[in-house]
N, C-alpha and C positions, 0 to 999 in steps of 0.2 A: 153820653155815655157810651162807648165804644162797646159793640158785644163781644162777649168770649167767645177768642180764636179755638178751633176745636184742636188741641194738642196737647199731647200726653206728656210734655216733657215741664211745661209751666203752666201756672193758671196766672191770667192777668191780674194786677193789683189793682185793686178798686180806689178809685178817689174818694176822699171823705171831706165833705164841705166844713169849712171852721170858720169862728168869729177871727177877725183880722184888725187889729187893734192898730192904729196910726202911727207912724213914723219906724219902730223899729219891729223886723221880723221876728217874731215868737219860733218857741223852738219847734211847734206844729207846723207853722208855715213852711219852715226849711225842710222837713219832713216830706211836706206836701210837694215840694218841688221835686225833691228827690225820687219820690214814689212817683209822678209825673213822667219823668226823664225815664225811668226804668220802663216804665209802661208803654212810653213810644218807642225806645231800644229794643224791646222784647216783640211789639208788633211788627216795627218795620223789619227787623231781620227775619222774622218770620216769612213775612209777605214776601220778601225777595228771595226765601229759600224756595218757597212752591211757586214762586214765576208769577206771584199777583201782582207785584212790580217787576217789569220783565227788565231784560239788561239794556243799557242805554236812556233807560227812563228816566226823566227830571222827576226827584220827589221836591215837590212843592210844598212849603213851608206850611202858608196857609191853607190849602186845600188839607194836609195829614194832621195840622192841628184841630180843624174841626171835624175831621172823620173819627179822631182818637180821642177828642174831648180834653185836650190838655193844650195848655199855653205855647205859643211859639217858641218860646226860650226851652222848653223841653225836648221840642223838634230838633233845636240846634244840637244841644247837650249829645243827643243821641245820632245824629248825622255826624259830628266830630269822632263821637266813639265808633262807628260803623267805618268811616274813612280810616281810622288806625286799624281796624281789621281788614281792610282790603275790599269789603263790599260794594263802596261808595268812592266816588271820586271828584273833585270839586270841578266845575265848570265856568263858564260864562254866566258873567254879572251872578256872581257868588252863589252859583246854583250848586245841587251835587245831583249825581247822575250815578245810576248803578252799573257797578263794573261787569263788564263781559269778561269771560275767560278765557285766556290765551290756550293754545293747544297742550302747551308745557304743564299748564295748571289744570288743564283737564286730566292729562294723564297721571299729574301726581293727585288728584282726588281719587281717579280709580285705584292708585294703589293704596291711598290710605282706607278708603271705603272698603275695598278686597281685604286690608289686613285685618281692619275691626270687625266686619261683619263677618267674615268667615269664622274667625273667633268665638264670637257672640253664637253661629249657630251650633257651634260645639257644645258650647255650654249649655245652651238650650235645649239639645237635644237630652241633655243629661237632668237641667233642672226645669223647665218651663211647666209650667201649671196647666191645669185643663180649661182652667177660665182667661189664660192668657194664648192658649191655642185658639179659643172662641174668639177673642178678641182679632186674633190676627185673620181668621177666617172670615169674621165679619167684616173687617175693612178690604177685603179681597171681594165680598160683596159689593160692598159700597164703590170700589173703582169699577165693577161691572156696569152696574147702574147708572154712574158718572157719564161712563161711555156712551152709554145706550142713549141717555138723553143728551148727550152733547154738551155735558156740564165740564171743559176741558180743566177751567181754574180749580174745582171741585176735585176732579181726577188728579191735579199734581198733589193736592192735598193729602189726597187718599195714599199716593204712590210714596210721599214722604213718611206718612203715617206708618205704613207697612214697616219700613227698613225703622225708625223709632221704636215698633211693639218688638220687634227682633231681638233688638238690642236688649229691651228691657226683660223680656223672655230669657236673659242670659243669668237675670237674678246677681248681678253684681253690679252694687251701686258705684264703684268707683268708676267701671268700664261705661255706664250712666250717664257719670258726671262728664268724663272725657269726651264722649260723643256730643253729649250738648253744647260743650265749650267750644269744641272746634268749627262751630256751623257748617256742616258738611252740608253743598246744596247738593241736589238734582244735578245732573247734567243739564246744563240750559241752552247751549248756544243755538236748539233747534226748537226753542220752545214757540216761536211762531209758526213753523212750520207743522209744530204738532197738533196746536189747534185746529189748523186745517186738514190735517191727515190723519185720522184716528186709528189706523192702524199701528202708529208706533205706541199707543196706548193699549190695543189689542194684544199686541205681541208682549208688552210688559204685563197685563193681567195674566196671560198664558204663563210668563217665567216665575212670576209671584206664587201663584198656584201648584207650581212644582215643587219649588222651596218649601212651600207649608205641606206638602203632601210629603216629603222626605222628611222634615221634623214631625210632624205626627207619628213616622213610624221609624224616626231616631237614627236614620240613614245618613251618618254625619256623610263620607265621602260623597255620595250622590248629592246631597243639599249643597256643599261647598262646590261641587264642579256646576250646580246650576246657576251659583251665586256670582262664580268668576264669569260664566256664560253671560249671566244678566249685566256685570260688569264691564266687561270687554265689549259687546253690542253697547251699552251707552256712552262708552267713548268712542268707538267705532262711528255711531250716526252722530255724535255732539257736532 
């Protein structure tokens, strides 16, 4: 059974063993297949977003079936779904590979993230709870610790989590749903270099803390300016 991924948007669905009568598929079995496929989809999409599975990496059915504790049919179904969303593409020998963003796609992602997250920040200045502010600060601390220990895969996770929590702090369910369904990735093209050069992460840590400080002080204009600078650097360095 796969462990639960630290993710504030979803909880991984857990599989349940069931008796399998011979011959016909029962309703329980059909639901089991759907649950496995949904789990595989959510886990793979999340791992792509945090760059645990890097651009151009091949997703091997057998490997991920074992890692996630699901059958290969569930992996195939999730890959078909991810292909439809542009997150993977088919390659040689019926394999699937993680898509790499073009310069145009990177620019479009920057624009979308800027629109959504600056709006979320303005709402969060009015609505964020003390608990939510503490969660965002804890995530900043996690990022700092991961950088010091050179846990760069975990640092990507903390980076993504910071932005997710910022959206959640707007306390608008529709906005959260929109962000979740959009599968907006981190700027990813320099993922390999970022693992070697932690100064990229150190700058990210500094910018996150500037954004958090503005949020605590409810300084909407300053926080939005920090966010825009953060996104512009992400696009420029990608």
